[in-house]
PDB file of N, H, CA, C and O in Angstrom:
ATOM      1  N   MET A   1      66.204 140.202-117.640  1.00  0.00           N
ATOM      2  CA  MET A   1      64.982 139.627-118.184  1.00  0.00           C
ATOM      3  C   MET A   1      64.419 140.614-119.210  1.00  0.00           C
ATOM      4  O   MET A   1      64.314 141.811-118.944  1.00  0.00           O
ATOM      5  N   THR A   2      64.073 140.107-120.350  1.00  0.00           N
ATOM      6  H   THR A   2      64.159 139.135-120.566  1.00  0.00           H
ATOM      7  CA  THR A   2      63.536 140.961-121.407  1.00  0.00           C
ATOM      8  C   THR A   2      62.057 141.239-121.166  1.00  0.00           C
ATOM      9  O   THR A   2      61.406 140.591-120.346  1.00  0.00           O
ATOM     10  N   ILE A   3      61.554 142.205-121.893  1.00  0.00           N
ATOM     11  H   ILE A   3      62.082 142.731-122.560  1.00  0.00           H
ATOM     12  CA  ILE A   3      60.132 142.531-121.796  1.00  0.00           C
ATOM     13  C   ILE A   3      59.288 141.323-122.210  1.00  0.00           C
ATOM     14  O   ILE A   3      58.255 141.050-121.598  1.00  0.00           O
ATOM     15  N   ALA A   4      59.716 140.615-123.227  1.00  0.00           N
ATOM     16  H   ALA A   4      60.555 140.837-123.723  1.00  0.00           H
ATOM     17  CA  ALA A   4      58.996 139.426-123.682  1.00  0.00           C
ATOM     18  C   ALA A   4      58.950 138.375-122.573  1.00  0.00           C
ATOM     19  O   ALA A   4      57.917 137.740-122.358  1.00  0.00           O
ATOM     20  N   ASP A   5      60.066 138.193-121.870  1.00  0.00           N
ATOM     21  H   ASP A   5      60.905 138.709-122.044  1.00  0.00           H
ATOM     22  CA  ASP A   5      60.111 137.234-120.765  1.00  0.00           C
ATOM     23  C   ASP A   5      59.159 137.665-119.649  1.00  0.00           C
ATOM     24  O   ASP A   5      58.446 136.836-119.082  1.00  0.00           O
ATOM     25  N   GLN A   6      59.149 138.949-119.338  1.00  0.00           N
ATOM     26  H   GLN A   6      59.728 139.622-119.799  1.00  0.00           H
ATOM     27  CA  GLN A   6      58.274 139.468-118.284  1.00  0.00           C
ATOM     28  C   GLN A   6      56.802 139.257-118.658  1.00  0.00           C
ATOM     29  O   GLN A   6      55.995 138.838-117.828  1.00  0.00           O
ATOM     30  N   LEU A   7      56.472 139.550-119.904  1.00  0.00           N
ATOM     31  H   LEU A   7      57.128 139.890-120.578  1.00  0.00           H
ATOM     32  CA  LEU A   7      55.092 139.368-120.346  1.00  0.00           C
ATOM     33  C   LEU A   7      54.681 137.902-120.324  1.00  0.00           C
ATOM     34  O   LEU A   7      53.561 137.572-119.933  1.00  0.00           O
ATOM     35  N   ARG A   8      55.587 137.026-120.743  1.00  0.00           N
ATOM     36  H   ARG A   8      56.497 137.295-121.060  1.00  0.00           H
ATOM     37  CA  ARG A   8      55.297 135.592-120.711  1.00  0.00           C
ATOM     38  C   ARG A   8      55.082 135.138-119.272  1.00  0.00           C
ATOM     39  O   ARG A   8      54.153 134.380-118.994  1.00  0.00           O
ATOM     40  N   LEU A   9      55.925 135.592-118.365  1.00  0.00           N
ATOM     41  H   LEU A   9      56.680 136.208-118.592  1.00  0.00           H
ATOM     42  CA  LEU A   9      55.812 135.218-116.950  1.00  0.00           C
ATOM     43  C   LEU A   9      54.486 135.710-116.372  1.00  0.00           C
ATOM     44  O   LEU A   9      53.805 134.976-115.656  1.00  0.00           O
ATOM     45  N   GLU A  10      54.123 136.956-116.687  1.00  0.00           N
ATOM     46  H   GLU A  10      54.676 137.552-117.269  1.00  0.00           H
ATOM     47  CA  GLU A  10      52.849 137.488-116.210  1.00  0.00           C
ATOM     48  C   GLU A  10      51.680 136.670-116.756  1.00  0.00           C
ATOM     49  O   GLU A  10      50.728 136.380-116.031  1.00  0.00           O
ATOM     50  N   GLY A  11      51.752 136.306-118.017  1.00  0.00           N
ATOM     51  H   GLY A  11      52.525 136.542-118.606  1.00  0.00           H
ATOM     52  CA  GLY A  11      50.696 135.489-118.625  1.00  0.00           C
ATOM     53  C   GLY A  11      50.595 134.128-117.959  1.00  0.00           C
ATOM     54  O   GLY A  11      49.493 133.637-117.717  1.00  0.00           O
ATOM     55  N   GLU A  12      51.724 133.517-117.661  1.00  0.00           N
ATOM     56  H   GLU A  12      52.620 133.916-117.857  1.00  0.00           H
ATOM     57  CA  GLU A  12      51.725 132.223-116.991  1.00  0.00           C
ATOM     58  C   GLU A  12      51.109 132.343-115.599  1.00  0.00           C
ATOM     59  O   GLU A  12      50.325 131.491-115.180  1.00  0.00           O
ATOM     60  N   GLN A  13      51.471 133.409-114.892  1.00  0.00           N
ATOM     61  H   GLN A  13      52.107 134.101-115.232  1.00  0.00           H
ATOM     62  CA  GLN A  13      50.938 133.599-113.540  1.00  0.00           C
ATOM     63  C   GLN A  13      49.429 133.811-113.571  1.00  0.00           C
ATOM     64  O   GLN A  13      48.708 133.283-112.724  1.00  0.00           O
ATOM     65  N   ARG A  14      48.949 134.584-114.549  1.00  0.00           N
ATOM     66  H   ARG A  14      49.535 135.012-115.237  1.00  0.00           H
ATOM     67  CA  ARG A  14      47.498 134.776-114.687  1.00  0.00           C
ATOM     68  C   ARG A  14      46.808 133.458-115.006  1.00  0.00           C
ATOM     69  O   ARG A  14      45.735 133.167-114.478  1.00  0.00           O
ATOM     70  N   GLY A  15      47.426 132.665-115.868  1.00  0.00           N
ATOM     71  H   GLY A  15      48.298 132.902-116.298  1.00  0.00           H
ATOM     72  CA  GLY A  15      46.851 131.366-116.216  1.00  0.00           C
ATOM     73  C   GLY A  15      46.774 130.436-115.023  1.00  0.00           C
ATOM     74  O   GLY A  15      45.781 129.733-114.836  1.00  0.00           O
ATOM     75  N   ILE A  16      47.818 130.435-114.220  1.00  0.00           N
ATOM     76  H   ILE A  16      48.624 131.006-114.372  1.00  0.00           H
ATOM     77  CA  ILE A  16      47.832 129.597-113.019  1.00  0.00           C
ATOM     78  C   ILE A  16      46.749 130.051-112.052  1.00  0.00           C
ATOM     79  O   ILE A  16      46.023 129.231-111.491  1.00  0.00           O
ATOM     80  N   GLN A  17      46.644 131.364-111.859  1.00  0.00           N
ATOM     81  H   GLN A  17      47.234 132.030-112.315  1.00  0.00           H
ATOM     82  CA  GLN A  17      45.632 131.898-110.947  1.00  0.00           C
ATOM     83  C   GLN A  17      44.225 131.556-111.443  1.00  0.00           C
ATOM     84  O   GLN A  17      43.367 131.151-110.658  1.00  0.00           O
ATOM     85  N   LYS A  18      43.994 131.719-112.734  1.00  0.00           N
ATOM     86  H   LYS A  18      44.690 132.047-113.372  1.00  0.00           H
ATOM     87  CA  LYS A  18      42.687 131.400-113.307  1.00  0.00           C
ATOM     88  C   LYS A  18      42.374 129.917-113.122  1.00  0.00           C
ATOM     89  O   LYS A  18      41.241 129.560-112.800  1.00  0.00           O
ATOM     90  N   GLY A  19      43.358 129.063-113.320  1.00  0.00           N
ATOM     91  H   GLY A  19      44.279 129.354-113.581  1.00  0.00           H
ATOM     92  CA  GLY A  19      43.171 127.627-113.129  1.00  0.00           C
ATOM     93  C   GLY A  19      42.808 127.278-111.698  1.00  0.00           C
ATOM     94  O   GLY A  19      41.967 126.411-111.461  1.00  0.00           O
ATOM     95  N   ARG A  20      43.429 127.942-110.753  1.00  0.00           N
ATOM     96  H   ARG A  20      44.111 128.647-110.945  1.00  0.00           H
ATOM     97  CA  ARG A  20      43.122 127.693-109.333  1.00  0.00           C
ATOM     98  C   ARG A  20      41.695 128.099-109.017  1.00  0.00           C
ATOM     99  O   ARG A  20      40.972 127.381-108.327  1.00  0.00           O
ATOM    100  N   ILE A  21      41.295 129.256-109.527  1.00  0.00           N
ATOM    101  H   ILE A  21      41.883 129.839-110.088  1.00  0.00           H
ATOM    102  CA  ILE A  21      39.932 129.731-109.278  1.00  0.00           C
ATOM    103  C   ILE A  21      38.914 128.763-109.875  1.00  0.00           C
ATOM    104  O   ILE A  21      37.935 128.403-109.221  1.00  0.00           O
ATOM    105  N   GLU A  22      39.145 128.348-111.107  1.00  0.00           N
ATOM    106  H   GLU A  22      39.940 128.641-111.639  1.00  0.00           H
ATOM    107  CA  GLU A  22      38.230 127.405-111.754  1.00  0.00           C
ATOM    108  C   GLU A  22      38.198 126.077-111.010  1.00  0.00           C
ATOM    109  O   GLU A  22      37.140 125.462-110.882  1.00  0.00           O
ATOM    110  N   GLY A  23      39.342 125.635-110.522  1.00  0.00           N
ATOM    111  H   GLY A  23      40.202 126.135-110.626  1.00  0.00           H
ATOM    112  CA  GLY A  23      39.407 124.394-109.757  1.00  0.00           C
ATOM    113  C   GLY A  23      38.613 124.476-108.467  1.00  0.00           C
ATOM    114  O   GLY A  23      37.925 123.526-108.095  1.00  0.00           O
ATOM    115  N   ARG A  24      38.707 125.605-107.786  1.00  0.00           N
ATOM    116  H   ARG A  24      39.267 126.377-108.088  1.00  0.00           H
ATOM    117  CA  ARG A  24      37.928 125.786-106.554  1.00  0.00           C
ATOM    118  C   ARG A  24      36.434 125.767-106.842  1.00  0.00           C
ATOM    119  O   ARG A  24      35.654 125.163-106.106  1.00  0.00           O
ATOM    120  N   MET A  25      36.044 126.440-107.927  1.00  0.00           N
ATOM    121  H   MET A  25      36.678 126.930-108.525  1.00  0.00           H
ATOM    122  CA  MET A  25      34.627 126.469-108.277  1.00  0.00           C
ATOM    123  C   MET A  25      34.109 125.073-108.600  1.00  0.00           C
ATOM    124  O   MET A  25      33.015 124.701-108.175  1.00  0.00           O
ATOM    125  N   GLU A  26      34.888 124.305-109.347  1.00  0.00           N
ATOM    126  H   GLU A  26      35.777 124.608-109.692  1.00  0.00           H
ATOM    127  CA  GLU A  26      34.487 122.933-109.667  1.00  0.00           C
ATOM    128  C   GLU A  26      34.402 122.092-108.400  1.00  0.00           C
ATOM    129  O   GLU A  26      33.492 121.276-108.254  1.00  0.00           O
ATOM    130  N   GLY A  27      35.332 122.285-107.495  1.00  0.00           N
ATOM    131  H   GLY A  27      36.071 122.949-107.613  1.00  0.00           H
ATOM    132  CA  GLY A  27      35.314 121.546-106.235  1.00  0.00           C
ATOM    133  C   GLY A  27      34.083 121.859-105.405  1.00  0.00           C
ATOM    134  O   GLY A  27      33.489 120.966-104.801  1.00  0.00           O
ATOM    135  N   ARG A  28      33.704 123.121-105.377  1.00  0.00           N
ATOM    136  H   ARG A  28      34.187 123.847-105.868  1.00  0.00           H
ATOM    137  CA  ARG A  28      32.502 123.507-104.632  1.00  0.00           C
ATOM    138  C   ARG A  28      31.259 122.890-105.251  1.00  0.00           C
ATOM    139  O   ARG A  28      30.378 122.403-104.542  1.00  0.00           O
ATOM    140  N   GLU A  29      31.190 122.911-106.586  1.00  0.00           N
ATOM    141  H   GLU A  29      31.905 123.306-107.162  1.00  0.00           H
ATOM    142  CA  GLU A  29      30.049 122.312-107.261  1.00  0.00           C
ATOM    143  C   GLU A  29      29.967 120.818-106.967  1.00  0.00           C
ATOM    144  O   GLU A  29      28.893 120.288-106.684  1.00  0.00           O
ATOM    145  N   GLU A  30      31.102 120.155-107.038  1.00  0.00           N
ATOM    146  H   GLU A  30      31.975 120.586-107.268  1.00  0.00           H
ATOM    147  CA  GLU A  30      31.140 118.719-106.770  1.00  0.00           C
ATOM    148  C   GLU A  30      30.752 118.431-105.327  1.00  0.00           C
ATOM    149  O   GLU A  30      30.018 117.481-105.058  1.00  0.00           O
ATOM    150  N   GLY A  31      31.234 119.238-104.410  1.00  0.00           N
ATOM    151  H   GLY A  31      31.831 120.010-104.629  1.00  0.00           H
ATOM    152  CA  GLY A  31      30.880 119.065-103.006  1.00  0.00           C
ATOM    153  C   GLY A  31      29.399 119.276-102.767  1.00  0.00           C
ATOM    154  O   GLY A  31      28.780 118.560-101.978  1.00  0.00           O
ATOM    155  N   GLY A  32      28.831 120.257-103.448  1.00  0.00           N
ATOM    156  H   GLY A  32      29.334 120.839-104.088  1.00  0.00           H
ATOM    157  CA  GLY A  32      27.395 120.504-103.327  1.00  0.00           C
ATOM    158  C   GLY A  32      26.584 119.342-103.863  1.00  0.00           C
ATOM    159  O   GLY A  32      25.557 118.978-103.290  1.00  0.00           O
ATOM    160  N   ARG A  33      27.040 118.761-104.960  1.00  0.00           N
ATOM    161  H   ARG A  33      27.874 119.058-105.426  1.00  0.00           H
ATOM    162  CA  ARG A  33      26.354 117.615-105.547  1.00  0.00           C
ATOM    163  C   ARG A  33      26.437 116.416-104.604  1.00  0.00           C
ATOM    164  O   ARG A  33      25.456 115.694-104.428  1.00  0.00           O
ATOM    165  N   GLU A  34      27.599 116.205-104.001  1.00  0.00           N
ATOM    166  H   GLU A  34      28.396 116.792-104.144  1.00  0.00           H
ATOM    167  CA  GLU A  34      27.755 115.095-103.053  1.00  0.00           C
ATOM    168  C   GLU A  34      26.840 115.278-101.845  1.00  0.00           C
ATOM    169  O   GLU A  34      26.267 114.312-101.343  1.00  0.00           O
ATOM    170  N   THR A  35      26.707 116.509-101.385  1.00  0.00           N
ATOM    171  H   THR A  35      27.173 117.294-101.793  1.00  0.00           H
ATOM    172  CA  THR A  35      25.811 116.796-100.267  1.00  0.00           C
ATOM    173  C   THR A  35      24.364 116.502-100.651  1.00  0.00           C
ATOM    174  O   THR A  35      23.615 115.917 -99.869  1.00  0.00           O
ATOM    175  N   ALA A  36      23.976 116.909-101.856  1.00  0.00           N
ATOM    176  H   ALA A  36      24.584 117.384-102.491  1.00  0.00           H
ATOM    177  CA  ALA A  36      22.613 116.644-102.326  1.00  0.00           C
ATOM    178  C   ALA A  36      22.344 115.147-102.406  1.00  0.00           C
ATOM    179  O   ALA A  36      21.259 114.687-102.050  1.00  0.00           O
ATOM    180  N   LEU A  37      23.330 114.388-102.874  1.00  0.00           N
ATOM    181  H   LEU A  37      24.212 114.762-103.164  1.00  0.00           H
ATOM    182  CA  LEU A  37      23.174 112.934-102.950  1.00  0.00           C
ATOM    183  C   LEU A  37      23.009 112.316-101.568  1.00  0.00           C
ATOM    184  O   LEU A  37      22.190 111.416-101.375  1.00  0.00           O
ATOM    185  N   LYS A  38      23.779 112.795-100.622  1.00  0.00           N
ATOM    186  H   LYS A  38      24.444 113.526-100.778  1.00  0.00           H
ATOM    187  CA  LYS A  38      23.698 112.285 -99.255  1.00  0.00           C
ATOM    188  C   LYS A  38      22.318 112.576 -98.656  1.00  0.00           C
ATOM    189  O   LYS A  38      21.707 111.711 -98.030  1.00  0.00           O
ATOM    190  N   ILE A  39      21.848 113.785 -98.854  1.00  0.00           N
ATOM    191  H   ILE A  39      22.344 114.488 -99.363  1.00  0.00           H
ATOM    192  CA  ILE A  39      20.524 114.158 -98.352  1.00  0.00           C
ATOM    193  C   ILE A  39      19.443 113.322 -99.037  1.00  0.00           C
ATOM    194  O   ILE A  39      18.509 112.855 -98.385  1.00  0.00           O
ATOM    195  N   ALA A  40      19.570 113.134-100.352  1.00  0.00           N
ATOM    196  H   ALA A  40      20.328 113.513-100.882  1.00  0.00           H
ATOM    197  CA  ALA A  40      18.590 112.342-101.093  1.00  0.00           C
ATOM    198  C   ALA A  40      18.551 110.903-100.588  1.00  0.00           C
ATOM    199  O   ALA A  40      17.474 110.315-100.484  1.00  0.00           O
ATOM    200  N   ARG A  41      19.707 110.332-100.274  1.00  0.00           N
ATOM    201  H   ARG A  41      20.581 110.810-100.358  1.00  0.00           H
ATOM    202  CA  ARG A  41      19.732 108.964 -99.723  1.00  0.00           C
ATOM    203  C   ARG A  41      18.917 108.886 -98.439  1.00  0.00           C
ATOM    204  O   ARG A  41      18.146 107.948 -98.236  1.00  0.00           O
ATOM    205  N   THR A  42      19.094 109.864 -97.590  1.00  0.00           N
ATOM    206  H   THR A  42      19.720 110.626 -97.755  1.00  0.00           H
ATOM    207  CA  THR A  42      18.359 109.893 -96.323  1.00  0.00           C
ATOM    208  C   THR A  42      16.866 110.049 -96.574  1.00  0.00           C
ATOM    209  O   THR A  42      16.048 109.396 -95.926  1.00  0.00           O
ATOM    210  N   MET A  43      16.514 110.918 -97.517  1.00  0.00           N
ATOM    211  H   MET A  43      17.178 111.449 -98.043  1.00  0.00           H
ATOM    212  CA  MET A  43      15.104 111.128 -97.846  1.00  0.00           C
ATOM    213  C   MET A  43      14.478 109.858 -98.411  1.00  0.00           C
ATOM    214  O   MET A  43      13.362 109.495 -98.039  1.00  0.00           O
ATOM    215  N   LEU A  44      15.196 109.182 -99.311  1.00  0.00           N
ATOM    216  H   LEU A  44      16.102 109.478 -99.614  1.00  0.00           H
ATOM    217  CA  LEU A  44      14.684 107.929 -99.874  1.00  0.00           C
ATOM    218  C   LEU A  44      14.496 106.888 -98.776  1.00  0.00           C
ATOM    219  O   LEU A  44      13.489 106.179 -98.749  1.00  0.00           O
ATOM    220  N   ALA A  45      15.461 106.800 -97.878  1.00  0.00           N
ATOM    221  H   ALA A  45      16.279 107.376 -97.900  1.00  0.00           H
ATOM    222  CA  ALA A  45      15.375 105.835 -96.785  1.00  0.00           C
ATOM    223  C   ALA A  45      14.198 106.148 -95.862  1.00  0.00           C
ATOM    224  O   ALA A  45      13.647 105.254 -95.221  1.00  0.00           O
ATOM    225  N   SER A  46      13.818 107.426 -95.801  1.00  0.00           N
ATOM    226  H   SER A  46      14.266 108.153 -96.322  1.00  0.00           H
ATOM    227  CA  SER A  46      12.693 107.841 -94.957  1.00  0.00           C
ATOM    228  C   SER A  46      11.354 107.675 -95.659  1.00  0.00           C
ATOM    229  O   SER A  46      10.302 107.895 -95.058  1.00  0.00           O
ATOM    230  N   GLY A  47      11.391 107.281 -96.946  1.00  0.00           N
ATOM    231  H   GLY A  47      12.245 107.102 -97.434  1.00  0.00           H
ATOM    232  CA  GLY A  47      10.172 107.019 -97.678  1.00  0.00           C
ATOM    233  C   GLY A  47       9.568 108.226 -98.383  1.00  0.00           C
ATOM    234  O   GLY A  47       8.409 108.173 -98.793  1.00  0.00           O
ATOM    235  N   LEU A  48      10.315 109.303 -98.533  1.00  0.00           N
ATOM    236  H   LEU A  48      11.257 109.346 -98.200  1.00  0.00           H
ATOM    237  CA  LEU A  48       9.783 110.470 -99.226  1.00  0.00           C
ATOM    238  C   LEU A  48       9.582 110.184-100.700  1.00  0.00           C
ATOM    239  O   LEU A  48      10.260 109.338-101.283  1.00  0.00           O
ATOM    240  N   ASN A  49       8.647 110.896-101.291  1.00  0.00           N
ATOM    241  H   ASN A  49       8.095 111.583-100.818  1.00  0.00           H
ATOM    242  CA  ASN A  49       8.311 110.786-102.703  1.00  0.00           C
ATOM    243  C   ASN A  49       9.496 111.229-103.551  1.00  0.00           C
ATOM    244  O   ASN A  49      10.121 112.253-103.272  1.00  0.00           O
ATOM    245  N   ARG A  50       9.803 110.451-104.590  1.00  0.00           N
ATOM    246  H   ARG A  50       9.295 109.619-104.817  1.00  0.00           H
ATOM    247  CA  ARG A  50      10.956 110.744-105.458  1.00  0.00           C
ATOM    248  C   ARG A  50      10.831 112.105-106.143  1.00  0.00           C
ATOM    249  O   ARG A  50      11.820 112.825-106.282  1.00  0.00           O
ATOM    250  N   THR A  51       9.618 112.454-106.571  1.00  0.00           N
ATOM    251  H   THR A  51       8.815 111.869-106.458  1.00  0.00           H
ATOM    252  CA  THR A  51       9.411 113.750-107.227  1.00  0.00           C
ATOM    253  C   THR A  51       9.742 114.888-106.266  1.00  0.00           C
ATOM    254  O   THR A  51      10.372 115.873-106.651  1.00  0.00           O
ATOM    255  N   MET A  52       9.320 114.747-105.040  1.00  0.00           N
ATOM    256  H   MET A  52       8.808 113.947-104.728  1.00  0.00           H
ATOM    257  CA  MET A  52       9.598 115.772-104.030  1.00  0.00           C
ATOM    258  C   MET A  52      11.102 115.862-103.765  1.00  0.00           C
ATOM    259  O   MET A  52      11.646 116.955-103.608  1.00  0.00           O
ATOM    260  N   ILE A  53      11.758 114.724-103.717  1.00  0.00           N
ATOM    261  H   ILE A  53      11.316 113.836-103.844  1.00  0.00           H
ATOM    262  CA  ILE A  53      13.210 114.710-103.489  1.00  0.00           C
ATOM    263  C   ILE A  53      13.927 115.427-104.625  1.00  0.00           C
ATOM    264  O   ILE A  53      14.859 116.195-104.388  1.00  0.00           O
ATOM    265  N   MET A  54      13.499 115.181-105.848  1.00  0.00           N
ATOM    266  H   MET A  54      12.742 114.557-106.041  1.00  0.00           H
ATOM    267  CA  MET A  54      14.127 115.846-106.989  1.00  0.00           C
ATOM    268  C   MET A  54      13.936 117.358-106.914  1.00  0.00           C
ATOM    269  O   MET A  54      14.861 118.115-107.208  1.00  0.00           O
ATOM    270  N   LYS A  55      12.753 117.798-106.528  1.00  0.00           N
ATOM    271  H   LYS A  55      12.001 117.183-106.290  1.00  0.00           H
ATOM    272  CA  LYS A  55      12.497 119.228-106.391  1.00  0.00           C
ATOM    273  C   LYS A  55      13.358 119.854-105.295  1.00  0.00           C
ATOM    274  O   LYS A  55      13.883 120.955-105.459  1.00  0.00           O
ATOM    275  N   MET A  56      13.495 119.154-104.197  1.00  0.00           N
ATOM    276  H   MET A  56      13.069 118.259-104.064  1.00  0.00           H
ATOM    277  CA  MET A  56      14.215 119.702-103.044  1.00  0.00           C
ATOM    278  C   MET A  56      15.728 119.690-103.224  1.00  0.00           C
ATOM    279  O   MET A  56      16.419 120.580-102.730  1.00  0.00           O
ATOM    280  N   THR A  57      16.241 118.693-103.925  1.00  0.00           N
ATOM    281  H   THR A  57      15.680 117.970-104.326  1.00  0.00           H
ATOM    282  CA  THR A  57      17.695 118.555-104.044  1.00  0.00           C
ATOM    283  C   THR A  57      18.246 119.028-105.386  1.00  0.00           C
ATOM    284  O   THR A  57      19.441 119.301-105.505  1.00  0.00           O
ATOM    285  N   GLY A  58      17.387 119.125-106.391  1.00  0.00           N
ATOM    286  H   GLY A  58      16.417 118.903-106.294  1.00  0.00           H
ATOM    287  CA  GLY A  58      17.858 119.496-107.718  1.00  0.00           C
ATOM    288  C   GLY A  58      18.480 118.336-108.483  1.00  0.00           C
ATOM    289  O   GLY A  58      19.063 118.532-109.550  1.00  0.00           O
ATOM    290  N   LEU A  59      18.357 117.137-107.943  1.00  0.00           N
ATOM    291  H   LEU A  59      17.883 116.978-107.076  1.00  0.00           H
ATOM    292  CA  LEU A  59      18.890 115.958-108.614  1.00  0.00           C
ATOM    293  C   LEU A  59      17.946 115.508-109.716  1.00  0.00           C
ATOM    294  O   LEU A  59      16.755 115.820-109.696  1.00  0.00           O
ATOM    295  N   THR A  60      18.483 114.779-110.669  1.00  0.00           N
ATOM    296  H   THR A  60      19.451 114.525-110.686  1.00  0.00           H
ATOM    297  CA  THR A  60      17.677 114.247-111.765  1.00  0.00           C
ATOM    298  C   THR A  60      17.177 112.849-111.419  1.00  0.00           C
ATOM    299  O   THR A  60      17.618 112.234-110.448  1.00  0.00           O
ATOM    300  N   GLU A  61      16.249 112.366-112.235  1.00  0.00           N
ATOM    301  H   GLU A  61      15.892 112.866-113.024  1.00  0.00           H
ATOM    302  CA  GLU A  61      15.736 111.003-112.063  1.00  0.00           C
ATOM    303  C   GLU A  61      16.868 109.986-112.175  1.00  0.00           C
ATOM    304  O   GLU A  61      16.922 109.022-111.411  1.00  0.00           O
ATOM    305  N   ALA A  62      17.776 110.207-113.134  1.00  0.00           N
ATOM    306  H   ALA A  62      17.732 110.991-113.754  1.00  0.00           H
ATOM    307  CA  ALA A  62      18.901 109.286-113.329  1.00  0.00           C
ATOM    308  C   ALA A  62      19.815 109.267-112.099  1.00  0.00           C
ATOM    309  O   ALA A  62      20.304 108.210-111.701  1.00  0.00           O
ATOM    310  N   GLU A  63      20.039 110.429-111.506  1.00  0.00           N
ATOM    311  H   GLU A  63      19.641 111.288-111.829  1.00  0.00           H
ATOM    312  CA  GLU A  63      20.894 110.474-110.310  1.00  0.00           C
ATOM    313  C   GLU A  63      20.233 109.748-109.145  1.00  0.00           C
ATOM    314  O   GLU A  63      20.902 109.052-108.382  1.00  0.00           O
ATOM    315  N   LEU A  64      18.942 109.909-109.012  1.00  0.00           N
ATOM    316  H   LEU A  64      18.399 110.475-109.632  1.00  0.00           H
ATOM    317  CA  LEU A  64      18.239 109.187-107.943  1.00  0.00           C
ATOM    318  C   LEU A  64      18.271 107.680-108.201  1.00  0.00           C
ATOM    319  O   LEU A  64      18.402 106.889-107.267  1.00  0.00           O
ATOM    320  N   ALA A  65      18.152 107.289-109.460  1.00  0.00           N
ATOM    321  H   ALA A  65      18.046 107.932-110.219  1.00  0.00           H
ATOM    322  CA  ALA A  65      18.188 105.865-109.786  1.00  0.00           C
ATOM    323  C   ALA A  65      19.544 105.257-109.407  1.00  0.00           C
ATOM    324  O   ALA A  65      19.602 104.111-108.963  1.00  0.00           O
ATOM    325  N   ARG A  66      20.624 106.009-109.578  1.00  0.00           N
ATOM    326  H   ARG A  66      20.577 106.940-109.939  1.00  0.00           H
ATOM    327  CA  ARG A  66      21.946 105.511-109.209  1.00  0.00           C
ATOM    328  C   ARG A  66      22.081 105.336-107.703  1.00  0.00           C
ATOM    329  O   ARG A  66      22.801 104.449-107.243  1.00  0.00           O
ATOM    330  N   ILE A  67      21.401 106.167-106.942  1.00  0.00           N
ATOM    331  H   ILE A  67      20.817 106.887-107.316  1.00  0.00           H
ATOM    332  CA  ILE A  67      21.462 106.070-105.483  1.00  0.00           C
ATOM    333  C   ILE A  67      20.860 104.752-105.009  1.00  0.00           C
ATOM    334  O   ILE A  67      21.375 104.122-104.085  1.00  0.00           O
ATOM    335  N   ARG A  68      19.786 104.349-105.635  1.00  0.00           N
ATOM    336  H   ARG A  68      19.368 104.861-106.385  1.00  0.00           H
ATOM    337  CA  ARG A  68      19.056 103.165-105.200  1.00  0.00           C
ATOM    338  C   ARG A  68      19.864 101.894-105.364  1.00  0.00           C
ATOM    339  O   ARG A  68      19.575 100.896-104.703  1.00  0.00           O
ATOM    340  N   HIS A  69      20.867 101.902-106.224  1.00  0.00           N
ATOM    341  H   HIS A  69      21.102 102.713-106.761  1.00  0.00           H
ATOM    342  CA  HIS A  69      21.645 100.680-106.486  1.00  0.00           C
ATOM    343  C   HIS A  69      22.867 100.613-105.631  1.00  0.00           C
ATOM    344  O   HIS A  69      23.632  99.654-105.723  1.00  0.00           O
TER     345      HIS A  69
END
């Protein structure tokens, strides 16, 4: 294996590792958002004020509007 091949392989491995890390981070963010939506649904069903729900969950008005439908 040439030095160029070794460097290319190392670069590919770093790229794969970076992609996995970024994928995990995106998955955690998505999971957190899904949890917030679930909690917001329960809060809405309990009659809590929408403004308070947005403050507590970090959701936007548009996201809360989607929950209601």
